[in-house]
MIROKE-746091 format. One record per residue (C-alpha): y, x, z; residue number from 1. Coordinates in Angstrom, 3 decimals, padded with zeros to 6 digits, always signed. Example, Ala and Ser with C-alpha at 12.3 -4.5 7.8 and 13.67 -1.06 7.14 Angstrom:
MIROKE-746091
[pt [-004.500,+012.300,+007.800],1],
[pt [-001.060,+013.670,+007.140],2],
END
This chain:
MIROKE-746091
[pt [+022.777,-032.392,+005.091],1],
[pt [+021.446,-032.402,+008.612],2],
[pt [+023.873,-033.274,+011.605],3],
[pt [+022.715,-031.583,+014.844],4],
[pt [+024.360,-033.476,+017.933],5],
[pt [+025.389,-031.365,+020.854],6],
[pt [+023.813,-032.201,+024.053],7],
[pt [+025.154,-031.904,+027.574],8],
[pt [+023.263,-030.276,+030.368],9],
[pt [+022.178,-033.677,+031.642],10],
[pt [+020.672,-034.432,+028.306],11],
[pt [+023.213,-037.096,+027.238],12],
[pt [+024.253,-036.821,+023.606],13],
[pt [+027.879,-035.765,+022.923],14],
[pt [+030.168,-037.891,+020.671],15],
[pt [+031.013,-034.995,+018.414],16],
[pt [+028.861,-033.138,+016.017],17],
[pt [+028.357,-029.458,+016.885],18],
[pt [+026.838,-028.314,+013.525],19],
[pt [+025.883,-029.405,+010.033],20],
[pt [+023.243,-027.695,+008.113],21],
[pt [+023.313,-028.007,+004.247],22],
[pt [+020.062,-027.650,+002.497],23],
[pt [+019.793,-027.388,-001.226],24],
[pt [+017.135,-029.464,-003.188],25],
[pt [+015.846,-026.161,-004.691],26],
[pt [+015.248,-024.690,-001.190],27],
[pt [+013.521,-027.875,+000.011],28],
[pt [+011.270,-027.884,-003.162],29],
[pt [+010.381,-024.142,-002.405],30],
[pt [+009.171,-025.238,+001.132],31],
[pt [+006.734,-027.890,-000.004],32],
[pt [+003.188,-027.699,+001.559],33],
[pt [+001.290,-030.374,-000.237],34],
[pt [-002.065,-029.064,-001.750],35],
[pt [-000.660,-028.921,-005.402],36],
[pt [+002.396,-026.832,-004.267],37],
[pt [+000.257,-024.469,-002.151],38],
[pt [-002.040,-023.936,-005.076],39],
[pt [+000.641,-023.081,-007.519],40],
[pt [+002.150,-020.579,-005.005],41],
[pt [-001.284,-018.998,-004.619],42],
[pt [-001.740,-018.565,-008.310],43],
[pt [+001.699,-017.051,-008.573],44],
[pt [+000.999,-014.693,-005.667],45],
[pt [-002.268,-013.112,-006.820],46],
[pt [-001.860,-009.455,-007.706],47],
[pt [-002.640,-008.136,-011.122],48],
[pt [-005.088,-005.211,-011.009],49],
[pt [-004.507,-002.100,-012.946],50],
[pt [-007.541,-001.239,-015.088],51],
[pt [-008.803,+001.882,-016.796],52],
[pt [-007.304,+000.598,-020.028],53],
[pt [-003.861,-000.328,-018.460],54],
[pt [-002.562,+002.843,-016.588],55],
[pt [+000.480,+002.559,-014.105],56],
[pt [+003.530,+001.769,-015.958],57],
[pt [+006.152,+004.715,-016.229],58],
[pt [+009.684,+004.109,-015.238],59],
[pt [+012.630,+006.647,-015.739],60],
[pt [+013.801,+008.233,-012.488],61],
[pt [+017.588,+008.157,-013.365],62],
[pt [+017.907,+004.470,-014.354],63],
[pt [+016.171,+003.587,-011.082],64],
[pt [+018.541,+005.602,-009.043],65],
[pt [+021.662,+004.142,-010.783],66],
[pt [+020.622,+000.526,-011.600],67],
[pt [+019.842,-002.273,-009.247],68],
[pt [+017.878,-004.062,-012.049],69],
[pt [+015.742,-001.072,-012.631],70],
[pt [+015.227,-000.755,-008.778],71],
[pt [+014.231,-004.596,-008.714],72],
[pt [+011.631,-003.910,-011.733],73],
[pt [+010.096,-000.996,-009.838],74],
[pt [+009.696,-002.803,-006.430],75],
[pt [+008.233,-005.888,-008.317],76],
[pt [+005.834,-003.672,-010.111],77],
[pt [+004.703,-002.137,-006.937],78],
[pt [+004.188,-005.557,-005.335],79],
[pt [+002.456,-007.179,-008.333],80],
[pt [+000.379,-004.144,-009.830],81],
[pt [+000.239,-001.620,-006.871],82],
[pt [+001.446,+001.502,-008.629],83],
[pt [+003.990,+003.049,-010.993],84],
[pt [+004.948,+006.486,-012.122],85],
[pt [+008.540,+007.488,-011.927],86],
[pt [+009.242,+010.164,-014.707],87],
[pt [+012.006,+012.711,-015.066],88],
[pt [+012.639,+013.472,-011.384],89],
[pt [+014.526,+016.527,-010.598],90],
[pt [+012.139,+019.515,-009.463],91],
[pt [+013.796,+019.849,-006.195],92],
[pt [+012.314,+019.538,-002.712],93],
[pt [+013.761,+016.426,-000.975],94],
[pt [+013.816,+014.252,-004.283],95],
[pt [+011.045,+012.177,-003.070],96],
[pt [+013.065,+011.329,+000.243],97],
[pt [+016.003,+010.348,-001.788],98],
[pt [+013.866,+008.016,-003.606],99],
[pt [+012.658,+006.507,-000.508],100],
[pt [+016.189,+005.942,+000.628],101],
[pt [+016.480,+003.445,-002.184],102],
[pt [+014.264,+001.199,-000.208],103],
[pt [+014.764,+002.458,+003.376],104],
[pt [+018.349,+003.638,+004.097],105],
[pt [+017.039,+005.565,+007.097],106],
[pt [+014.665,+007.619,+004.771],107],
[pt [+010.874,+008.091,+004.752],108],
[pt [+008.643,+006.796,+007.474],109],
[pt [+008.264,+009.375,+010.192],110],
[pt [+004.610,+010.271,+010.766],111],
[pt [+002.452,+012.921,+012.347],112],
[pt [+003.112,+014.941,+009.089],113],
[pt [+006.846,+014.561,+009.396],114],
[pt [+009.074,+012.720,+007.082],115],
[pt [+007.978,+014.627,+003.999],116],
[pt [+004.963,+016.897,+003.500],117],
[pt [+003.741,+019.419,+000.894],118],
[pt [+000.463,+019.147,-000.770],119],
[pt [-000.807,+022.447,-001.914],120],
[pt [-003.866,+024.793,-001.453],121],
[pt [-003.396,+026.675,+001.896],122],
[pt [-005.802,+029.490,+003.105],123],
[pt [-006.429,+027.814,+006.292],124],
[pt [-005.666,+024.136,+005.561],125],
[pt [-005.154,+021.691,+008.614],126],
[pt [-006.165,+018.926,+006.342],127],
[pt [-008.622,+018.563,+003.541],128],
[pt [-005.790,+017.460,+001.178],129],
[pt [-004.360,+020.973,+001.624],130],
[pt [-007.259,+022.717,-000.069],131],
[pt [-008.747,+022.674,-003.653],132],
[pt [-011.694,+020.376,-003.011],133],
[pt [-011.670,+016.796,-004.314],134],
[pt [-010.751,+013.973,-002.380],135],
[pt [-012.711,+010.676,-002.362],136],
[pt [-010.826,+007.470,-002.935],137],
[pt [-009.164,+006.536,+000.394],138],
[pt [-006.058,+005.118,+002.160],139],
[pt [-003.819,+007.170,+004.269],140],
[pt [-003.204,+006.901,+008.115],141],
[pt [-005.787,+004.132,+008.495],142],
[pt [-005.884,+005.250,+012.286],143],
[pt [-002.299,+003.950,+012.662],144],
[pt [-001.521,+000.570,+014.105],145],
[pt [+000.682,-000.167,+011.166],146],
[pt [-000.202,+002.260,+008.299],147],
[pt [+002.430,+002.903,+005.631],148],
[pt [+003.045,+000.434,+002.882],149],
[pt [+004.006,+002.770,+000.204],150],
[pt [+003.114,+006.456,-000.543],151],
[pt [+005.066,+008.608,-003.040],152],
[pt [+003.708,+011.894,-004.490],153],
[pt [+006.156,+014.065,-006.421],154],
[pt [+004.792,+016.544,-008.773],155],
[pt [+006.787,+019.604,-008.206],156],
[pt [+004.427,+022.074,-010.115],157],
[pt [+001.215,+021.809,-012.005],158],
[pt [+000.536,+024.896,-014.033],159],
[pt [-001.562,+024.810,-016.935],160],
[pt [-003.747,+027.481,-015.471],161],
[pt [-004.890,+024.985,-013.088],162],
[pt [-008.032,+023.096,-014.125],163],
[pt [-008.913,+019.861,-012.597],164],
[pt [-006.784,+018.325,-009.974],165],
[pt [-006.388,+014.987,-011.756],166],
[pt [-005.143,+011.961,-009.645],167],
[pt [-007.278,+008.917,-009.170],168],
[pt [-006.402,+005.304,-008.037],169],
[pt [-008.498,+002.112,-007.589],170],
[pt [-007.370,-001.407,-006.710],171],
[pt [-009.045,-002.126,-003.340],172],
[pt [-008.199,-005.862,-003.516],173],
[pt [-009.913,-006.160,-006.774],174],
[pt [-012.852,-004.088,-005.748],175],
[pt [-013.318,-006.482,-002.568],176],
[pt [-013.345,-009.440,-004.883],177],
[pt [-015.941,-007.784,-007.050],178],
[pt [-018.053,-007.295,-003.837],179],
[pt [-017.648,-010.894,-002.911],180],
[pt [-018.909,-012.043,-006.273],181],
[pt [-021.868,-009.711,-006.384],182],
[pt [-022.998,-009.761,-002.757],183],
[pt [-021.230,-012.407,-000.642],184],
[pt [-023.129,-011.540,+002.594],185],
[pt [-021.900,-007.905,+002.335],186],
[pt [-018.414,-009.054,+001.733],187],
[pt [-018.501,-011.378,+004.963],188],
[pt [-019.986,-008.597,+007.051],189],
[pt [-017.216,-006.275,+006.225],190],
[pt [-014.640,-009.194,+007.018],191],
[pt [-016.293,-009.736,+010.264],192],
[pt [-017.368,-006.333,+011.798],193],
[pt [-014.934,-003.603,+012.600],194],
[pt [-015.092,-000.105,+011.338],195],
[pt [-013.809,+002.830,+013.301],196],
[pt [-011.121,+005.034,+012.046],197],
[pt [-009.691,+008.088,+013.873],198],
[pt [-007.481,+011.247,+013.781],199],
[pt [-008.382,+013.559,+016.658],200],
[pt [-006.925,+016.957,+016.049],201],
[pt [-005.766,+019.238,+018.929],202],
[pt [-005.563,+022.392,+017.047],203],
[pt [-002.190,+021.787,+015.442],204],
[pt [+001.645,+022.107,+016.335],205],
[pt [+001.650,+018.510,+017.669],206],
[pt [-001.818,+017.321,+018.769],207],
[pt [-003.063,+013.930,+017.629],208],
[pt [-005.479,+011.548,+019.330],209],
[pt [-005.610,+008.064,+017.480],210],
[pt [-008.389,+005.605,+017.033],211],
[pt [-008.215,+002.298,+015.303],212],
[pt [-011.066,-000.321,+015.066],213],
[pt [-010.747,-003.085,+012.421],214],
[pt [-012.725,-004.699,+009.739],215],
[pt [-012.702,-003.096,+006.310],216],
[pt [-011.589,-006.301,+004.493],217],
[pt [-008.917,-008.924,+005.717],218],
[pt [-008.651,-012.360,+004.338],219],
[pt [-006.137,-015.104,+004.568],220],
[pt [-007.723,-017.456,+007.123],221],
[pt [-006.461,-020.445,+005.015],222],
[pt [-007.097,-019.422,+001.340],223],
[pt [-009.723,-016.810,+001.996],224],
[pt [-007.860,-014.583,-000.391],225],
[pt [-008.090,-010.742,+000.147],226],
[pt [-004.716,-009.641,+001.785],227],
[pt [-005.555,-006.230,+003.092],228],
[pt [-008.257,-003.803,+004.496],229],
[pt [-008.915,-000.365,+005.486],230],
[pt [-011.022,+002.353,+003.767],231],
[pt [-010.959,+006.122,+004.436],232],
[pt [-014.362,+007.990,+004.550],233],
[pt [-012.919,+011.335,+005.773],234],
[pt [-011.275,+009.534,+008.811],235],
[pt [-014.044,+007.134,+009.907],236],
[pt [-015.794,+007.590,+013.119],237],
[pt [-019.194,+006.128,+014.152],238],
[pt [-018.819,+002.323,+014.396],239],
[pt [-018.846,+000.784,+017.926],240],
[pt [-021.221,-002.099,+017.222],241],
[pt [-024.208,-003.535,+018.971],242],
[pt [-027.602,-002.672,+017.581],243],
[pt [-028.062,-006.162,+016.248],244],
[pt [-024.945,-005.650,+013.894],245],
[pt [-025.290,-001.976,+013.105],246],
[pt [-027.987,-002.309,+010.227],247],
[pt [-026.125,-005.147,+008.331],248],
[pt [-022.861,-003.244,+008.617],249],
[pt [-024.298,-000.044,+007.312],250],
[pt [-025.897,-001.974,+004.450],251],
[pt [-022.774,-003.815,+003.526],252],
[pt [-020.830,-000.449,+003.744],253],
[pt [-023.133,+001.236,+001.446],254],
[pt [-023.016,-001.649,-000.999],255],
[pt [-019.244,-001.540,-001.037],256],
[pt [-019.116,+002.195,-001.346],257],
[pt [-021.284,+002.099,-004.449],258],
[pt [-018.660,-000.142,-006.082],259],
[pt [-015.731,+002.009,-004.952],260],
[pt [-017.366,+005.307,-006.021],261],
[pt [-018.754,+004.044,-009.445],262],
[pt [-017.197,+006.669,-011.955],263],
[pt [-017.648,+004.160,-014.793],264],
[pt [-015.709,+001.235,-012.972],265],
[pt [-013.094,-000.423,-014.973],266],
[pt [-010.782,-000.362,-011.851],267],
[pt [-010.918,+003.551,-011.560],268],
[pt [-007.904,+005.252,-013.069],269],
[pt [-007.762,+008.969,-013.695],270],
[pt [-004.700,+010.863,-014.935],271],
[pt [-002.853,+014.114,-014.609],272],
[pt [+000.691,+014.297,-013.203],273],
[pt [+003.345,+016.308,-014.940],274],
[pt [+006.097,+018.255,-013.120],275],
[pt [+008.941,+015.644,-012.571],276],
[pt [+006.437,+012.701,-012.144],277],
[pt [+006.495,+010.746,-008.993],278],
[pt [+003.419,+008.714,-008.392],279],
[pt [+004.416,+005.665,-006.238],280],
[pt [+001.689,+003.269,-005.007],281],
[pt [+000.787,+000.662,-002.257],282],
[pt [-001.008,+002.572,+000.453],283],
[pt [-002.392,-000.833,+001.746],284],
[pt [-003.837,-001.806,-001.625],285],
[pt [-004.525,+001.205,-003.853],286],
[pt [-007.103,+003.784,-002.882],287],
[pt [-006.056,+007.164,-003.969],288],
[pt [-007.771,+010.503,-004.443],289],
[pt [-007.956,+013.600,-006.488],290],
[pt [-010.519,+015.673,-008.594],291],
[pt [-011.405,+019.143,-007.442],292],
[pt [-009.391,+021.916,-009.008],293],
[pt [-009.563,+025.705,-009.608],294],
[pt [-006.324,+027.819,-009.554],295],
[pt [-006.174,+031.053,-011.729],296],
[pt [-004.396,+033.845,-009.789],297],
[pt [-000.561,+032.971,-009.538],298],
[pt [-001.108,+029.311,-010.613],299],
[pt [+000.064,+026.494,-008.402],300],
[pt [-000.508,+022.785,-007.842],301],
[pt [+002.206,+021.466,-005.707],302],
[pt [+003.224,+017.918,-004.732],303],
[pt [+005.736,+016.820,-002.091],304],
[pt [+004.861,+013.457,-000.453],305],
[pt [+006.296,+010.730,+001.844],306],
[pt [+005.711,+007.240,+003.067],307],
[pt [+007.678,+004.024,+003.397],308],
[pt [+007.171,+001.471,+006.145],309],
[pt [+005.955,-002.006,+005.226],310],
[pt [+008.928,-003.804,+006.786],311],
[pt [+011.385,-001.727,+004.677],312],
[pt [+009.548,-002.368,+001.514],313],
[pt [+009.150,-006.133,+001.984],314],
[pt [+012.715,-006.562,+002.983],315],
[pt [+014.193,-004.543,+000.096],316],
[pt [+011.845,-006.222,-002.342],317],
[pt [+012.804,-009.705,-001.478],318],
[pt [+016.676,-009.038,-000.991],319],
[pt [+016.745,-007.167,-004.397],320],
[pt [+014.496,-009.899,-006.281],321],
[pt [+016.969,-012.701,-004.885],322],
[pt [+020.034,-010.812,-006.007],323],
[pt [+018.801,-009.767,-009.469],324],
[pt [+016.223,-012.517,-010.376],325],
[pt [+017.285,-015.447,-008.262],326],
[pt [+013.939,-015.639,-006.654],327],
[pt [+011.606,-013.909,-004.106],328],
[pt [+008.424,-012.105,-005.134],329],
[pt [+005.386,-014.373,-004.368],330],
[pt [+002.846,-011.425,-003.912],331],
[pt [+005.344,-009.895,-001.486],332],
[pt [+005.459,-013.154,+000.347],333],
[pt [+001.695,-013.334,+000.636],334],
[pt [+001.282,-009.682,+001.747],335],
[pt [+004.363,-009.914,+004.187],336],
[pt [+003.312,-013.079,+005.791],337],
[pt [-000.048,-011.667,+006.832],338],
[pt [+000.654,-007.979,+007.685],339],
[pt [-001.783,-007.116,+010.670],340],
END
């Protein structure tokens, strides 16, 4: 116990105690900061990358909506592995928003695309996603000051007469570590020099003019672990760098791009969603994309999407983990403590 003495305005201590704090031994142990304790926390916090041989786990929609234990399992899977597929969701618009409310009572994160959005091929698309062309691996809304933590994509319709259109995922943190191992100089360059990310679009109902400049890879300044980054080739602008830095930036960028775009990479997952599937993933860790597709007359590929803010995800993850498992998620602690 810690007894806090009351102090008068003059600074003299009062004779009565104003407050007593009770600190459990387990809580005190959890706050240790000696090297051995810090090293153990770091090991527990390291994310587990999904590999080509270990696709995203599949969790049933109904149990997740009804069971706090299933909700806890899903949130911890997203924190630890970065992605999960929720199966058996109703084929109704708005279902993805109801799923988001399990994390954020206020519903999905509001963005320039609204609270939810429809991904299907339009005749005159205002975004490359609303076409039939392939999408290279990327993160969404990298031009935001605080990009969404999570993205959900609910497969509403994916007719058999649609060829192609498979979803792709890749663990950006694991790829960055691969770059560090194979080309440390390129890794350091992308940690130090900022890229430019932008969304400048006036020919839309709500015009947008957003520019964000940050490095592609972020590391914990104490442990040097990768804790974040930005990658979105379709939304990158010319970097604002002095000539002395431009060449090494472009060389490092090209080196990293080869790792990310390697079709044979063990980190690259490719799969076809089924109607009723909801792909849920970390927008700050997992790059996502899709293969080009062709729709036969009358055939449709339709996904409904939404985002969840980082603060809502981290708070619900830790509160649910404490209630169900009696402990917080260490990966969530690592990411939450260093969100830019």
